[in-house]
C-alpha positions as CSV (number, residue, x, y, z in Angstrom):
1,X,-43.3,18.2,20.9
2,X,-40.1,16.6,22.0
3,X,-41.7,15.0,25.2
4,X,-44.1,12.9,23.1
5,X,-41.6,12.3,20.1
6,X,-38.7,11.0,22.2
7,X,-40.6,9.4,25.2
8,X,-38.9,11.4,27.9
9,X,-40.7,13.0,30.6
10,X,-38.4,16.1,31.2
11,X,-36.6,18.6,29.2
12,X,-33.2,19.5,30.7
13,X,-31.9,22.4,28.4
14,X,-33.3,24.7,26.1
15,X,-31.1,26.9,23.9
16,X,-32.6,30.0,22.2
17,X,-30.5,31.1,19.3
18,X,-31.2,32.9,16.2
19,X,-30.7,33.9,12.5
20,X,-29.2,36.8,10.7
21,X,-29.3,37.9,7.1
22,X,-26.0,39.8,6.1
23,X,-27.8,42.7,4.2
24,X,-28.0,46.4,4.5
25,X,-31.6,47.7,5.6
26,X,-32.2,49.1,2.0
27,X,-31.5,45.4,0.6
28,X,-33.4,43.5,3.3
29,X,-36.7,42.1,2.2
30,X,-39.8,42.3,4.4
31,X,-39.8,38.4,4.5
32,X,-36.2,38.4,5.7
33,X,-37.1,41.0,8.5
34,X,-40.1,39.0,9.6
35,X,-38.1,35.6,9.5
36,X,-35.3,37.3,11.8
37,X,-37.8,38.9,14.3
38,X,-40.0,35.8,14.4
39,X,-37.1,33.4,14.9
40,X,-34.9,35.5,17.1
41,X,-37.7,37.1,19.4
42,X,-41.0,35.3,19.0
43,X,-39.3,31.9,18.7
44,X,-37.5,32.3,22.0
45,X,-40.9,33.3,23.7
46,X,-42.6,30.3,22.2
47,X,-40.1,27.7,23.0
48,X,-39.4,29.0,26.6
49,X,-43.1,29.0,27.2
50,X,-43.4,25.5,26.1
51,X,-40.6,24.0,28.1
52,X,-41.3,26.0,31.4
53,X,-44.1,23.5,32.7
54,X,-41.9,20.6,32.2
55,X,-39.0,22.3,34.0
56,X,-41.2,23.8,36.8
57,X,-42.6,20.3,37.4
58,X,-39.1,18.7,37.7
59,X,-37.8,21.8,39.5
60,X,-34.8,21.7,37.2
61,X,-33.7,22.8,33.9
62,X,-31.6,25.5,32.1
63,X,-32.7,28.0,29.4
64,X,-29.8,29.8,27.6
65,X,-30.7,32.8,25.5
66,X,-27.8,33.4,23.1
67,X,-27.4,37.1,22.2
68,X,-24.7,39.1,20.4
69,X,-22.8,42.3,20.9
70,X,-24.3,43.2,17.6
71,X,-27.4,44.3,19.5
72,X,-25.3,47.0,21.3
73,X,-23.0,48.2,18.7
74,X,-25.0,47.8,15.7
75,X,-23.8,46.8,12.1
76,X,-25.0,48.3,8.9
77,X,-25.3,44.9,7.2
78,X,-27.3,43.4,10.1
79,X,-30.3,45.7,10.4
80,X,-33.0,43.3,11.4
81,X,-30.6,41.2,13.6
82,X,-29.5,44.3,15.5
83,X,-33.2,45.4,16.0
84,X,-33.8,42.5,18.3
């Protein structure tokens, strides 16, 4: 983890962003679907859960969850991405 690797005792900010494959559903592989869902949804969960103890103990920190209007409007070439 970053705390041990960089010798810091705090994490000040976490930015949860994601990945997208520009493919129609019919052309999206199961691997691409899984990678998108695991990165964009599960990744945000895992990283947030990991940094919360440090932020809570320091009573400070910011978590930014980046999202997209694509989830509201939908795009035919971003099926897995829009599913999040």
